[in-house]
Legacy VTK file of the C-alpha trace (Angstrom):
# vtk DataFile Version 3.0
C-alpha trace
ASCII
DATASET POLYDATA
POINTS 107 float
0.000 0.000 0.000
1.264 3.491 -0.768
2.053 6.119 1.819
-1.139 7.935 0.869
-3.154 4.735 1.198
-1.690 4.092 4.644
-2.413 7.656 5.654
-6.005 7.462 4.401
-6.536 4.195 6.256
-5.163 5.798 9.422
-7.576 8.728 9.099
-10.485 6.337 8.557
-9.535 4.319 11.632
-9.218 7.471 13.745
-12.571 8.727 12.490
-14.208 5.404 13.357
-12.626 5.413 16.802
-13.723 9.012 17.431
-17.279 8.178 16.345
-17.376 5.184 18.667
-16.184 7.279 21.604
-18.742 9.998 20.828
-21.496 7.373 20.759
-20.370 5.893 24.077
-20.221 9.364 25.643
-23.748 10.151 24.479
-25.106 6.878 25.836
-23.380 7.450 29.174
-24.602 11.056 29.301
-28.173 9.951 28.666
-27.934 7.175 31.259
-26.741 9.729 33.826
-29.636 12.022 32.921
-32.047 9.105 33.213
-30.895 8.328 36.747
-31.001 12.012 37.680
-34.595 12.323 36.472
-35.536 8.997 38.092
-34.347 10.346 41.447
-36.580 13.391 41.031
-39.475 11.120 40.096
-38.897 9.124 43.279
-38.363 5.828 41.488
-36.902 2.838 43.306
-33.647 1.283 42.101
-35.192 -1.184 39.654
-37.534 1.404 38.176
-34.693 3.936 37.986
-32.605 1.466 35.973
-35.538 0.814 33.662
-36.154 4.546 33.245
-32.486 5.237 32.467
-32.533 2.450 29.875
-35.724 3.900 28.383
-34.030 7.298 28.072
-30.983 5.793 26.360
-33.003 3.651 23.952
-35.459 6.428 23.139
-32.711 8.872 22.322
-30.963 6.322 20.132
-34.123 6.044 18.054
-34.689 9.800 17.774
-31.111 11.154 17.789
-32.028 14.537 19.174
-31.553 16.379 22.408
-34.746 18.381 21.851
-36.838 15.197 21.804
-34.950 13.849 24.819
-35.561 17.005 26.831
-39.227 17.099 25.765
-39.733 13.506 26.964
-38.084 14.260 30.310
-40.175 17.417 30.718
-43.388 15.461 30.008
-42.421 12.863 32.613
-41.589 15.509 35.215
-44.745 17.494 34.471
-46.880 14.342 34.752
-45.628 13.908 38.326
-46.091 17.595 39.134
-42.359 18.211 39.477
-41.636 21.821 38.641
-38.280 21.814 36.914
-37.837 24.070 33.936
-36.380 23.044 30.619
-33.243 25.125 31.129
-32.401 23.174 34.287
-32.754 19.877 32.414
-30.527 21.182 29.602
-27.970 22.399 32.144
-27.849 18.951 33.726
-27.585 17.343 30.284
-24.539 19.524 29.592
-23.027 18.699 32.960
-23.509 14.983 32.314
-21.944 15.342 28.850
-18.793 16.759 30.437
-18.781 14.021 33.102
-19.253 11.267 30.503
-16.417 12.560 28.339
-14.161 12.802 31.380
-15.086 9.300 32.514
-14.248 7.918 29.071
-11.007 9.888 28.874
-12.129 12.039 25.970
-10.366 15.421 25.937
-12.172 18.695 25.824
LINES 1 108
107 0 1 2 3 4 5 6 7 8 9 10 11 12 13 14 15 16 17 18 19 20 21 22 23 24 25 26 27 28 29 30 31 32 33 34 35 36 37 38 39 40 41 42 43 44 45 46 47 48 49 50 51 52 53 54 55 56 57 58 59 60 61 62 63 64 65 66 67 68 69 70 71 72 73 74 75 76 77 78 79 80 81 82 83 84 85 86 87 88 89 90 91 92 93 94 95 96 97 98 99 100 101 102 103 104 105 106
């Protein structure tokens, strides 16, 4: 293989690795958010795990933070828990930083 071919393959491998890490960080972030919301909903441990899994799986299907936040807000509103959307988004950002740190992703 030529130098350019080796270089291209290296870029492709790095891109794939970066995409995998980004996916793992998003899943971890969403799981953290799910447990955070579950605590506010007063769910027991088993139900909290199920809720966190529901958040992760739902977001994987929809791929958007807006839909994720809307679902969380509906769940909180249904239980009469008065958190505003900005607070949920702030926590989502905080969990994104924590997930990246936990996975050793810079920045």
